[in-house]
C-alpha positions, -999 to 999 in steps of 0.1 A, spaced: 196 -4 38 225 14 24 226 50 15 261 53 0 276 84 -16 286 63 -45 249 60 -56 232 90 -40 215 113 -65 218 88 -93 192 66 -110 209 36 -93 207 54 -60 170 60 -66 166 22 -71 185 15 -39 165 41 -20 132 27 -34 141 -8 -24 151 4 11 117 22 15 99 -10 4 118 -30 30 110 -5 58 73 -5 48 72 -43 46 88 -49 80 64 -68 102 43 -78 72 67 -98 52 89 -126 67 122 -113 81 143 -138 62 129 -123 29 136 -88 40 171 -97 52 178 -113 19 166 -83 0 186 -59 22 217 -80 17 212 -78 -21 211 -40 -19 241 -39 4 260 -61 -21 249 -40 -50 261 -7 -35 293 -24 -22 301 -34 -58 295 1 -71 319 15 -45 347 -7 -57 369 -4 -88 348 8 -118 378 -1 -140 374 -38 -135 348 -62 -148 344 -95 -129 338 -123 -154 329 -157 -139 333 -189 -159 308 -214 -146 299 -249 -157 293 -285 -148 318 -313 -145 330 -323 -180 316 -292 -197 351 -280 -206 348 -250 -183 385 -251 -172 397 -256 -208 377 -225 -217 393 -206 -188 428 -217 -198 421 -208 -235 409 -173 -225 439 -167 -202 465 -183 -224 478 -201 -193 474 -236 -179 461 -225 -146 431 -248 -141 432 -285 -141 411 -302 -168 396 -336 -170 371 -356 -150 390 -353 -118 387 -318 -105 407 -302 -77 391 -307 -43 396 -271 -33 364 -251 -28 381 -218 -38 378 -202 -72 409 -189 -90 412 -155 -107 433 -140 -134 435 -102 -134 444 -80 -163 454 -47 -147 463 -51 -111 460 -15 -101 430 -10 -80 420 -46 -81 431 -56 -46 401 -42 -27 378 -57 -53 394 -92 -50 392 -89 -12 354 -80 -15 349 -110 -39 367 -132 -15 395 -146 -37 426 -152 -15 460 -140 -28 472 -175 -34 445 -180 -60 452 -148 -78 473 -144 -110 482 -109 -122 483 -113 -159 501 -79 -164 530 -90 -141 540 -119 -163 567 -117 -189 549 -135 -217 524 -117 -240 493 -132 -253 481 -120 -286 444 -123 -276 448 -102 -244 441 -70 -262 409 -54 -249 410 -75 -217 425 -47 -195 404 -45 -164 390 -80 -166 390 -102 -135 384 -137 -149 371 -163 -123 372 -200 -127 344 -213 -105 342 -249 -90 319 -272 -108 283 -263 -100 273 -300 -100 301 -311 -77 292 -335 -49 311 -312 -25 288 -289 -7 315 -264 -4 318 -262 -41 280 -254 -44 283 -227 -18 313 -211 -36 296 -211 -69 264 -196 -55 285 -169 -37 305 -159 -68 275 -160 -92 259 -135 -69 288 -110 -73 300 -115 -109 295 -86 -133 293 -110 -162 285 -147 -161 298 -170 -188 280 -204 -185 298 -233 -203 274 -261 -213 280 -295 -228 261 -308 -258 253 -339 -239 240 -322 -207 228 -287 -217 192 -296 -208 202 -308 -173 176 -295 -149 203 -288 -123 217 -257 -140 183 -246 -154 164 -248 -121 192 -238 -97 207 -209 -117 190 -199 -150 154 -196 -138 163 -177 -106 185 -154 -128 157 -146 -153 162 -109 -146 199 -111 -154 200 -117 -191 220 -86 -198 249 -99 -177 249 -135 -190 265 -153 -219 260 -190 -226 287 -210 -245 280 -245 -258 314 -262 -256 326 -293 -275 308 -280 -306 334 -298 -326 318 -331 -315 286 -321 -332 282 -325 -370 283 -291 -387 249 -294 -402 233 -299 -367 252 -273 -348 228 -244 -354 198 -265 -346 215 -275 -313 222 -238 -305 186 -230 -313 175 -257 -289 197 -242 -262 181 -208 -269 146 -224 -266 154 -238 -232 168 -205 -221 136 -187 -233 116 -212 -212 137 -202 -183 128 -165 -189 161 -157 -207 152 -152 -243 178 -126 -251 209 -142 -237 238 -145 -262 244 -181 -271 277 -192 -288 290 -225 -300 327 -230 -290 354 -256 -287 380 -246 -263 401 -276 -274 399 -268 -311 397 -230 -308 363 -229 -325 342 -199 -315 368 -187 -290 374 -155 -310 336 -147 -307 336 -154 -270 366 -131 -264 350 -105 -286 318 -107 -265 337 -103 -233 357 -74 -248 325 -57 -258 310 -60 -223 343 -47 -208 346 -19 -233 312 -3 -228 316 -7 -190 279 -16 -187 283 -50 -171 289 -38 -136 260 -14 -136 238 -39 -154 246 -66 -129 238 -42 -100 205 -32 -116 196 -68 -123 203 -77 -87 181 -48 -75 154 -58 -99 156 -94 -88 155 -84 -51 125 -61 -58 107 -90 -76 113 -113 -46 100 -87 -22 71 -79 -44 62 -116 -46 62 -118 -8 45 -84 -2 19 -81 -30 17 -70 -66 -17 -52 -65 -16 -15 -70 -20 8 -40 -56 17 -31 -73 42 -9 -106 41 10 -133 52 -14 -153 81 0 -185 65 -11 -177 32 7 -168 52 39 -202 70 36 -219 36 32 -203 23 64 -213 55 83 -249 49 71 -248 13 84 -235 24 118 -260 52 120 -288 28 112 -275 4 139 -277 33 164 -312 42 152 -302 77 142 -329 82 116 -355 69 141 -343 93 167 -345 122 142 -380 112 132 -390 110 169 -376 145 176 -394 160 146 -427 144 158 -424 152 195 -410 187 191 -436 195 165 -464 181 186 -453 199 218 -447 232 200 -481 230 182 -498 225 215 -479 254 230 -488 278 203 -525 268 200 -552 291 212 -552 285 249 -590 277 250 -584 248 225 -551 236 240 -550 204 263 -554 214 299 -544 197 331 -513 184 347 -515 150 330 -513 165 296 -484 187 305 -464 158 319 -471 137 288 -459 166 267 -426 169 287 -420 131 284 -427 130 247 -403 159 240 -374 140 255 -365 112 229 -336 88 237 -311 69 216 -320 32 214 -294 6 224 -268 0 197 -271 -29 173 -235 -42 178 -239 -71 154 -247 -47 125 -218 -24 134 -194 -54 135 -207 -68 102 -204 -34 85 -168 -29 96 -157 -64 87 -173 -60 53 -153 -29 46 -121 -46 58 -127 -76 36 -133 -54 5 -101 -34 10 -81 -65 19 -92 -83 -12 -82 -53 -33 -45 -54 -21 -42 -91 -14 -21 -109 12 -1 -103 33 -13 -67 38 -49 -79 38 -44 -96 71 -31 -64 86 -58 -43 71 -84 -66 86 -67 -65 120 -65 -27 119 -102 -24 111 -115 -50 136 -89 -47 164 -110 -22 183 -145 -32 175 -155 -37 211 -140 -3 220 -159 12 190 -192 -2 202 -186 10 238 -177 44 226 -207 47 203 -231 38 231 -214 61 255 -211 92 233 -244 88 214 -261 88 248 -245 121 257 -257 140 226 -280 169 232 -310 160 210 -326 194 213 -359 182 227 -365 214 247 -388 240 231 -372 274 222 -380 305 242 -402 320 216 -427 292 219 -431 303 255 -434 339 244 -462 329 220 -480 311 248 -477 342 271 -489 365 243 -518 342 237 -529 345 273 -524 382 273 -546 385 242 -571 361 257 -573 380 290 -576 413 270 -605 399 251 -622 385 282 -616 417 301 -630 439 273 -660 417 270 -665 418 308 -663 456 307 -688 457 279 -711 433 297 -710 453 330 -718 485 311 -747 468 294 -762 456 327 -758 491 341 -773 507 310 -743 529 305 -731 515 272 -735 549 257 -709 563 280 -682 538 267 -654 552 246 -658 545 209 -634 538 180 -649 545 146 -683 544 160 -678 511 179 -675 506 216 -640 504 227 -645 471 246 -659 455 215 -629 468 194 -604 455 220 -621 421 223 -624 417 185 -588 428 180 -575 404 207 -594 375 192 -582 383 156 -546 388 167 -547 355 187 -559 336 156 -533 352 134 -506 345 160 -518 309 162 -516 305 124 -481 321 121 -468 301 150 -480 268 136 -462 276 103 -430 283 123 -435 251 143 -431 230 112 -397 245 104 -387 243 140 -394 206 142 -375 198 110 -345 219 120 -343 203 154 -345 169 139 -318 177 113 -295 192 140 -299 161 162 -292 138 133 -261 158 124 -248 156 159 -254 119 161 -238 113 128 -208 134 139 -203 111 168 -205 81 144 -181 97 120 -155 106 146 -157 72 163 -153 53 130 -125 76 119 -105 72 150 -112 35 159 -114 20 124 -107 42 94 -75 59 106 -58 25 114 -69 12 80 -57 43 62 -23 39 80 -20 3 67 -29 14 32 -4 43 33 23 18 44 13 -5 14 14 26 -9 50 33 4 58 -4 -3 45 -2 -38 62 31 -45 95 17 -33 91 -14 -55 82 6 -85 113 28 -80 135 -2 -76 122 -18 -108 122 14 -128 
């Protein structure tokens, strides 16, 4: 795609750059022949801007018998083009140039050989109607309906490079589908660089001429060209030729034809690329939809069930650990069951649910932007489904679920035993003293025997400790479950982001670049 100094930093340059960006973004997603055609249009547009800004290329086009060559001769004031039913067999167009200075490179770019060029300012005669034609390069194209394939190719080539196209129609054949379908309809974006002249208007009764011109305008509107200037002329009788010359002079004088043609070409190229690449606006992955997918995958991995299990098992094990030892389950079997219950595992992944969830997201996003990007979005989302499933199973299984009890639970258990032993020891001391009859010799605290005080205090502290620990156990179980669920969801989030969402976002970013380029080219 060109980046020429002639257009850089200008509105036209922005259009060219936008079209170039759209072509780059569409590579691999739009057929190469469309991209090559669009790139060629941009190259041609910039190539024309680089050439003589002084000259305006005006192409006279028409069908056999339309009077195209008579019109050309009338405009030039010279008998340069053969007229009549039998046309020259040459496939070359001829050109008359007003103002030869700087025209050589332009004529070479257009592809008009020197033998088919006539420099009007080098001739000795003067033509009274030449005023205002300085800088005009007037082309006489072959008949567009010729049976010669070379003629068709030459017309197509020159119609593509002309700054102003003057189409000569015949009252008998102006509705011919050949010109409407082959040229007018594809050039619907080029109304600013087109003039239509209905020749042989002298053969039409005066009271019907305006109605006939209105019918031509109607057909052009149906072709997408409602604003094209339509004139009634007779090259043979000179009717309307003054208006046609004035229209050409006006286009030449304001020097808009060259730029208008380039802009029309770029707009048409952008429209072709847009039709092939998609017209839907750019979209992004909605955060809510991404969250929904993460929920689906988390459910497929049983994340909530694991969290519930952790809260239940950690809470149960911790409650037993902080219960008054006399009431706690005893025996090796109970301790083994406690250990097993406190080690929950992630269940096998429901791969079908994961795949369905990912494909659902891909379909929604793909439907939003339409073909052909939808195909690539779906491929980006589902291309690594097997790898995603394997990764989820592997990494979810490695997550530390936090099933082990914290150190303070063990501390509470030790303290319980200390208090219990203190109570038992104090009671034993008191009992021995009672058997020996020496209770009066025991130390007292506030009038009570010390062993009784110690035993009572140990029992009360044990009960208080058990109550406080049970309250703490509830928070412990919930926090462990929440942390485990957060870790598992982090694995789900990271795996989805890297295996599914990042590739999809990359495709959507490319589509956004495409749409931005198209919008810039059409601005």
